VEXDREN-2710 file (C-alpha; in Angstrom, 1 decimal):
% VEXDREN-2710
k/r/px/py/pz
1/UNK/0.0/-0.1/-0.2
2/UNK/1.3/3.5/-1.0
3/UNK/1.9/6.3/1.4
4/UNK/-1.4/8.1/0.5
5/UNK/-3.4/4.9/0.9
6/UNK/-2.0/4.3/4.3
7/UNK/-2.7/7.8/5.4
8/UNK/-6.3/7.5/4.3
9/UNK/-6.9/4.4/6.4
10/UNK/-5.4/6.1/9.4
11/UNK/-7.9/9.0/8.9
12/UNK/-10.8/6.6/8.5
13/UNK/-9.8/4.9/11.6
14/UNK/-10.2/8.4/13.6
15/UNK/-13.0/9.7/12.0
16/UNK/-13.8/12.4/14.7
17/UNK/-10.1/13.7/14.7
18/UNK/-10.2/13.6/10.9
19/UNK/-13.6/15.5/10.5
20/UNK/-12.4/18.1/13.2
21/UNK/-9.2/18.9/10.9
22/UNK/-11.1/18.8/7.8
23/UNK/-13.8/21.1/9.0
24/UNK/-11.2/23.5/10.6
25/UNK/-9.3/23.9/7.4
26/UNK/-12.4/24.4/5.5
27/UNK/-13.6/27.2/7.9
28/UNK/-10.4/28.9/7.9
29/UNK/-9.7/28.2/4.1
30/UNK/-13.0/29.9/3.2
31/UNK/-12.0/33.0/5.3
32/UNK/-8.5/32.7/3.4
33/UNK/-10.0/32.5/0.0
34/UNK/-12.2/35.5/0.8
35/UNK/-9.3/37.6/2.1
36/UNK/-7.4/36.9/-1.1
37/UNK/-10.5/37.9/-3.1
38/UNK/-10.9/41.2/-1.1
39/UNK/-7.3/42.3/-1.4
40/UNK/-7.5/42.9/-5.1
41/UNK/-11.2/42.5/-5.8
42/UNK/-12.0/46.1/-5.1
43/UNK/-9.0/47.3/-7.4
44/UNK/-10.2/44.9/-10.3
45/UNK/-13.7/45.9/-10.1
46/UNK/-12.8/49.6/-9.9
47/UNK/-10.6/49.2/-13.2
48/UNK/-13.4/47.3/-15.1
49/UNK/-16.0/49.8/-13.8
50/UNK/-13.8/52.9/-15.0
51/UNK/-13.0/51.4/-18.3
52/UNK/-16.6/50.0/-18.8
53/UNK/-17.6/52.1/-21.8
54/UNK/-14.3/52.4/-23.3
55/UNK/-13.5/55.8/-21.4
56/UNK/-9.9/55.8/-20.8
57/UNK/-9.1/59.5/-20.1
58/UNK/-11.0/61.9/-17.8
59/UNK/-10.7/65.7/-18.0
60/UNK/-11.8/67.9/-15.1
61/UNK/-11.0/71.5/-14.0
62/UNK/-8.9/71.1/-10.9
63/UNK/-9.8/67.7/-9.7
64/UNK/-10.1/64.1/-10.8
65/UNK/-13.6/63.8/-9.0
66/UNK/-16.6/65.1/-10.6
67/UNK/-18.9/67.4/-8.7
68/UNK/-16.3/68.4/-6.1
69/UNK/-14.5/71.4/-7.9
70/UNK/-15.4/74.2/-10.3
71/UNK/-17.0/73.3/-13.6
72/UNK/-15.2/73.3/-17.0
73/UNK/-16.2/76.6/-18.7
74/UNK/-16.8/76.7/-22.5
75/UNK/-17.1/72.9/-22.4
76/UNK/-18.6/72.4/-25.8
77/UNK/-15.6/74.1/-27.2
78/UNK/-13.2/72.2/-25.1
79/UNK/-15.0/69.0/-25.9
80/UNK/-14.6/69.6/-29.8
81/UNK/-11.0/70.7/-29.4
82/UNK/-10.2/67.5/-27.6
83/UNK/-12.1/65.3/-30.1
84/UNK/-9.8/66.6/-32.8
85/UNK/-6.4/65.7/-31.0
86/UNK/-4.5/62.9/-32.4
87/UNK/-5.3/59.6/-30.9
88/UNK/-8.6/60.5/-29.7
89/UNK/-11.8/58.5/-31.1
90/UNK/-14.4/60.8/-29.4
91/UNK/-15.3/62.7/-26.2
92/UNK/-18.3/63.3/-24.2
93/UNK/-19.2/66.3/-21.8
94/UNK/-21.3/65.5/-18.7
95/UNK/-23.0/67.9/-16.3
96/UNK/-24.7/67.0/-13.3
97/UNK/-27.5/68.6/-11.3
98/UNK/-30.0/67.6/-8.5
99/UNK/-33.4/66.8/-9.6
100/UNK/-36.7/66.9/-7.3
101/UNK/-40.1/65.2/-7.8
102/UNK/-43.1/65.3/-5.4
103/UNK/-44.7/61.9/-5.2
104/UNK/-47.5/60.6/-3.1
105/UNK/-51.1/61.8/-2.3
106/UNK/-51.9/65.1/-0.7
107/UNK/-51.2/64.7/3.2
108/UNK/-48.5/62.0/2.3
109/UNK/-46.5/63.8/-0.3
110/UNK/-42.8/63.5/-0.2
111/UNK/-40.0/64.9/-2.3
112/UNK/-37.5/62.5/-3.9
113/UNK/-34.1/63.6/-5.1
114/UNK/-32.4/62.2/-8.3
115/UNK/-29.2/63.0/-10.2
116/UNK/-29.6/64.7/-13.5
117/UNK/-26.9/63.8/-16.3
118/UNK/-26.7/66.1/-19.2
119/UNK/-24.6/64.9/-21.9
120/UNK/-23.1/66.2/-25.2
121/UNK/-20.8/64.2/-27.6
122/UNK/-19.8/62.0/-30.3
123/UNK/-19.4/58.7/-28.5
124/UNK/-21.4/56.1/-26.4
125/UNK/-23.2/57.2/-23.5
126/UNK/-22.7/56.1/-19.8
127/UNK/-25.8/53.7/-19.9
128/UNK/-27.3/50.8/-21.4
129/UNK/-30.9/50.7/-22.5
130/UNK/-33.1/48.0/-20.8
131/UNK/-36.2/49.1/-22.9
132/UNK/-37.3/52.0/-24.9
133/UNK/-35.0/54.0/-26.8
134/UNK/-32.3/56.4/-26.2
135/UNK/-33.3/60.3/-25.4
136/UNK/-32.7/62.4/-28.6
137/UNK/-34.8/65.5/-28.1
138/UNK/-34.5/68.5/-25.6
139/UNK/-37.5/67.3/-23.6
140/UNK/-36.7/63.5/-23.5
141/UNK/-34.9/61.6/-20.7
142/UNK/-33.7/58.0/-19.8
143/UNK/-34.3/57.0/-16.4
144/UNK/-32.7/54.1/-14.2
145/UNK/-34.7/51.0/-13.0
146/UNK/-34.6/52.3/-9.4
147/UNK/-36.0/55.7/-10.7
148/UNK/-38.7/54.0/-12.7
149/UNK/-40.2/52.2/-9.6
150/UNK/-39.8/55.1/-7.2
151/UNK/-41.5/57.6/-9.6
152/UNK/-44.0/55.1/-10.9
153/UNK/-42.8/56.0/-14.4
154/UNK/-42.0/53.8/-17.6
155/UNK/-41.5/54.4/-21.3
156/UNK/-44.0/57.0/-22.5
157/UNK/-44.4/58.6/-19.2
158/UNK/-44.2/62.3/-18.5
159/UNK/-42.3/63.6/-15.6
160/UNK/-42.2/67.3/-14.2
161/UNK/-38.6/67.8/-14.0
162/UNK/-37.6/70.3/-11.4
163/UNK/-33.9/70.8/-10.9
164/UNK/-31.2/73.0/-8.9
165/UNK/-28.6/74.1/-11.2
166/UNK/-27.1/77.1/-9.2
167/UNK/-28.4/77.3/-5.6
168/UNK/-30.5/75.0/-3.5
169/UNK/-33.0/77.8/-2.7
170/UNK/-33.7/78.7/-6.6
171/UNK/-37.3/78.3/-7.6
172/UNK/-37.3/77.2/-11.2
173/UNK/-40.6/75.9/-12.8
174/UNK/-40.9/72.3/-13.6
175/UNK/-40.0/71.1/-17.3
176/UNK/-42.4/68.4/-18.5
177/UNK/-40.0/65.6/-20.0
178/UNK/-41.1/62.2/-21.7
179/UNK/-39.3/59.3/-20.6
180/UNK/-37.8/57.7/-23.7
181/UNK/-36.3/54.7/-22.2
182/UNK/-35.2/53.0/-18.8
183/UNK/-31.4/52.0/-18.7
184/UNK/-28.7/50.7/-16.5
185/UNK/-26.2/53.5/-15.5
186/UNK/-22.5/52.4/-15.3
187/UNK/-21.6/55.1/-12.5
188/UNK/-24.9/55.0/-10.5
189/UNK/-24.7/54.9/-6.7
190/UNK/-26.6/51.9/-5.2
191/UNK/-29.0/54.4/-3.2
192/UNK/-29.2/56.7/-6.3
193/UNK/-32.1/57.5/-8.6
194/UNK/-30.5/58.6/-12.1
195/UNK/-32.1/60.5/-15.0
196/UNK/-30.3/61.6/-18.1
197/UNK/-30.8/63.0/-21.4
198/UNK/-29.1/65.5/-23.9
199/UNK/-27.3/68.7/-22.6
200/UNK/-30.2/70.4/-24.0
201/UNK/-32.7/68.9/-21.8
202/UNK/-30.5/70.0/-18.7
203/UNK/-30.3/73.5/-20.3
204/UNK/-34.0/73.9/-20.8
205/UNK/-34.6/72.7/-17.2
206/UNK/-32.1/75.2/-15.7
207/UNK/-34.0/78.1/-17.7
208/UNK/-30.7/78.7/-19.8
209/UNK/-29.0/79.7/-16.7
210/UNK/-25.8/77.4/-16.9
211/UNK/-25.1/76.8/-20.5
212/UNK/-21.8/75.5/-21.9
213/UNK/-20.6/74.0/-18.5
214/UNK/-19.6/70.4/-17.7
215/UNK/-18.3/68.7/-14.7
216/UNK/-16.2/66.6/-16.7
217/UNK/-15.3/65.3/-20.2
218/UNK/-14.9/61.6/-21.0
219/UNK/-12.5/60.5/-23.6
220/UNK/-12.0/57.5/-25.6
221/UNK/-8.6/57.0/-27.3
222/UNK/-7.6/55.0/-30.2
223/UNK/-4.1/54.1/-29.0
224/UNK/-2.1/55.0/-25.8
225/UNK/-4.2/56.8/-23.1
226/UNK/-1.1/58.2/-21.5
227/UNK/-0.2/60.0/-24.9
228/UNK/-3.8/61.3/-25.2
229/UNK/-3.7/62.7/-21.7
230/UNK/-0.4/64.5/-22.2
231/UNK/-1.7/65.8/-25.4
232/UNK/-4.9/67.3/-23.7
233/UNK/-2.7/68.8/-20.9
234/UNK/-0.3/70.5/-23.6
235/UNK/-3.5/71.9/-25.5
236/UNK/-5.3/73.0/-22.2
237/UNK/-2.6/73.3/-19.4
238/UNK/-5.5/74.7/-17.2
239/UNK/-7.2/71.4/-17.1
240/UNK/-6.5/68.2/-15.5
241/UNK/-6.4/64.8/-17.7
242/UNK/-5.9/61.6/-15.9
243/UNK/-5.8/58.0/-17.4
244/UNK/-7.9/55.3/-15.7
245/UNK/-4.5/53.8/-14.3
246/UNK/-3.7/57.1/-13.0
247/UNK/-7.0/57.7/-11.1
248/UNK/-6.9/54.0/-9.9
249/UNK/-3.2/54.6/-8.6
250/UNK/-4.4/57.7/-6.8
251/UNK/-7.4/55.9/-5.3
252/UNK/-5.3/53.1/-4.3
253/UNK/-2.9/55.5/-2.3
254/UNK/-6.0/57.1/-0.8
255/UNK/-8.2/54.2/0.4
256/UNK/-7.7/50.7/-1.2
257/UNK/-4.4/50.1/0.7
258/UNK/-6.7/49.6/3.8
259/UNK/-8.2/46.4/2.4
260/UNK/-5.0/45.1/1.1
261/UNK/-3.3/45.7/4.7
262/UNK/-6.1/44.0/6.4
263/UNK/-6.4/41.2/4.1
264/UNK/-2.6/40.5/4.5
265/UNK/-3.1/40.6/8.3
266/UNK/-6.1/38.2/8.3
267/UNK/-4.5/35.9/5.6
268/UNK/-1.4/35.4/8.0
269/UNK/-3.7/34.8/11.0
270/UNK/-5.6/32.1/9.0
271/UNK/-2.6/30.3/7.7
272/UNK/-1.1/30.3/11.1
273/UNK/-4.2/29.1/12.8
274/UNK/-4.6/26.5/10.2
275/UNK/-1.0/25.2/10.4
276/UNK/-1.2/25.0/14.3
277/UNK/-4.5/23.2/14.1
278/UNK/-3.3/20.4/11.9
279/UNK/0.1/20.2/13.5
280/UNK/-1.6/19.6/16.8
281/UNK/-3.9/16.9/15.2
282/UNK/-1.1/15.3/13.6
283/UNK/1.1/15.1/16.5
284/UNK/-1.7/13.6/18.8
285/UNK/-2.3/10.9/16.1
286/UNK/1.4/10.1/15.7
287/UNK/1.9/10.1/19.7
288/UNK/-1.1/7.6/19.7
289/UNK/0.5/5.3/17.1
290/UNK/4.3/5.3/18.2
291/UNK/4.0/1.7/19.1
292/UNK/2.3/1.0/15.6
293/UNK/4.9/3.1/13.8
294/UNK/7.9/1.6/15.5
295/UNK/6.5/-2.0/14.6
296/UNK/6.2/-0.9/11.0
297/UNK/9.7/0.1/11.1
298/UNK/10.9/-3.2/12.8
299/UNK/9.2/-5.0/9.8
300/UNK/11.3/-3.1/7.2
301/UNK/9.4/0.2/6.6
302/UNK/11.9/2.7/6.0
303/UNK/12.2/6.2/7.8
304/UNK/11.3/7.9/4.6
305/UNK/8.2/6.0/4.1
306/UNK/6.9/6.6/7.5
307/UNK/7.7/10.4/6.9
308/UNK/5.9/10.3/3.8
309/UNK/2.8/8.5/5.7
310/UNK/2.7/11.6/7.9
311/UNK/2.9/14.0/5.0
312/UNK/0.4/12.4/3.1
313/UNK/-1.9/12.5/6.0
314/UNK/-1.6/16.2/6.3
315/UNK/-2.1/16.7/2.7
316/UNK/-5.3/14.7/2.7
317/UNK/-6.7/16.7/5.7
318/UNK/-5.8/20.1/4.1
319/UNK/-6.7/19.2/0.7
320/UNK/-10.2/17.7/1.5
321/UNK/-10.9/21.0/3.7
322/UNK/-9.5/23.2/1.0
323/UNK/-11.9/21.5/-1.5
324/UNK/-14.8/22.4/0.7
325/UNK/-13.4/25.9/1.4
326/UNK/-14.0/26.9/-2.0
327/UNK/-17.8/26.9/-2.3
328/UNK/-17.9/27.8/1.2
329/UNK/-15.7/30.8/0.8
330/UNK/-17.5/32.1/-2.5
331/UNK/-20.8/31.7/-0.8
332/UNK/-19.5/33.9/2.2
333/UNK/-18.0/36.2/-0.3
334/UNK/-21.4/36.9/-1.9
335/UNK/-23.0/37.6/1.2
336/UNK/-20.4/39.9/2.5
337/UNK/-20.2/41.6/-1.0
338/UNK/-23.9/42.4/-0.5
339/UNK/-23.8/43.8/2.9
340/UNK/-20.6/46.1/1.8
341/UNK/-22.4/47.1/-1.6
342/UNK/-25.4/48.2/0.4
343/UNK/-23.6/51.1/2.2
344/UNK/-24.5/54.5/0.9
345/UNK/-22.3/56.1/-1.8
346/UNK/-21.2/52.9/-3.2
347/UNK/-21.6/52.4/-7.0
348/UNK/-24.2/49.9/-7.8
349/UNK/-22.0/48.0/-10.1
350/UNK/-18.8/48.0/-7.9
351/UNK/-17.9/44.8/-6.0
352/UNK/-15.6/44.1/-3.3
353/UNK/-15.1/40.4/-3.9
354/UNK/-14.2/39.4/-7.4
355/UNK/-13.0/36.0/-8.6
356/UNK/-9.5/36.1/-10.0
357/UNK/-7.4/33.2/-11.0
358/UNK/-4.5/34.4/-9.5
359/UNK/-6.4/34.4/-5.9
360/UNK/-7.3/30.8/-6.5
361/UNK/-3.8/29.7/-7.3
362/UNK/-2.3/31.7/-4.3
363/UNK/-5.1/30.1/-2.3
364/UNK/-3.9/26.6/-3.5
365/UNK/-0.3/27.5/-2.8
366/UNK/-0.9/28.6/0.7
367/UNK/-2.9/25.5/1.5
368/UNK/0.0/23.3/0.2
369/UNK/2.4/25.3/2.4
370/UNK/0.3/24.8/5.2
371/UNK/0.2/21.0/4.7
372/UNK/3.9/21.0/4.7
373/UNK/4.2/23.5/7.7
374/UNK/1.9/21.5/9.9
375/UNK/3.7/18.2/8.9
376/UNK/7.2/19.2/9.9
377/UNK/7.0/18.6/13.7
378/UNK/5.1/15.2/13.4
379/UNK/7.6/14.2/10.5
380/UNK/10.5/15.0/12.9
381/UNK/9.0/12.9/15.6
382/UNK/8.5/10.1/13.4
383/UNK/12.2/10.3/11.8
384/UNK/13.8/10.2/15.2
385/UNK/11.7/7.6/16.9
386/UNK/14.0/5.0/18.6
387/UNK/12.5/1.6/17.3
388/UNK/13.9/-0.7/20.2
389/UNK/13.1/1.7/23.2
390/UNK/9.5/2.1/21.8
391/UNK/8.7/-1.3/21.3
392/UNK/10.1/-2.1/25.0
393/UNK/7.8/0.9/26.5
394/UNK/4.8/-0.6/24.6
395/UNK/5.6/-4.1/26.0
396/UNK/6.1/-3.0/29.5
397/UNK/3.4/-0.4/29.4
END
């Protein structure tokens, strides 16, 4: 019988101890798998979100984040100038405003706040249609599914669009707009209601008070985004142009490092705990079988063979626990991801836990290292076991 078969029989003869080890490895392995997904998942998801529509350069006035600084002036002129630069396929100007809708009956009326996006440009809009068609006229909009449900509106409905363009206390008359379609918005927050349409719709709702302004311009390049960003900065030095990778690097420095650090700490703890658990179980098993091991050595089993048996037993415990840990960890990751994504201010399409092949390979490598680490001390005990003294102690005992 080979070493693996012999180790399997040892586990079967001690089902309680084997089950404890396998379940322990499954629990800590699931946590380990989740920590590995978390360490890079948010970065991977953010990179995917930033490039979802092909936008690879963002142009703002003084900051990389929209709605947090002064707006771009003469935005249409700037957008057209950027669109003619070498390596640029197209550019899209976006302006945001707060929209308000009164819902409910008299006595139970309440005001809902939504985000209105006005766009102008020659590239794809930052939304995907679910039904209906895209907004084309200056009195048409596309709304999100959440807005459709909250406002009880769908394709063909008319909404009284009341916006705040300059100040919160301005009193602008509502603009009747027609819902042309319902869509999924790439950058919509999880707790946000979104409405979008041509820039002309936003201008009309604002009464013509904020024409030719934009919060940012999204650019799609045909080649190297870094070269395009440099060309934009050279043509418009007063503006800030940043590629997706540059933005991601700044975001990582500002906040994502925390997730990587906590993932590293918890990964170290889980690996150490798993190794300690298996070491204790294997040591107890070896100590209870010292007489059996000594007898096998006396019958001709080599020291290398007995050490291989102990290592195989460790590998079986960790391997079986590791197999169970993958679906367990993925289910836990989905649960935790749903909880984290429900926090306010989180984009609806952003994920904290993202499956990655590299994370799976690292998970398997750490489990293999755990099996080897856990077996070191029991293997040392077996390799240095005095055969004659152990048999004598067994007979006397």
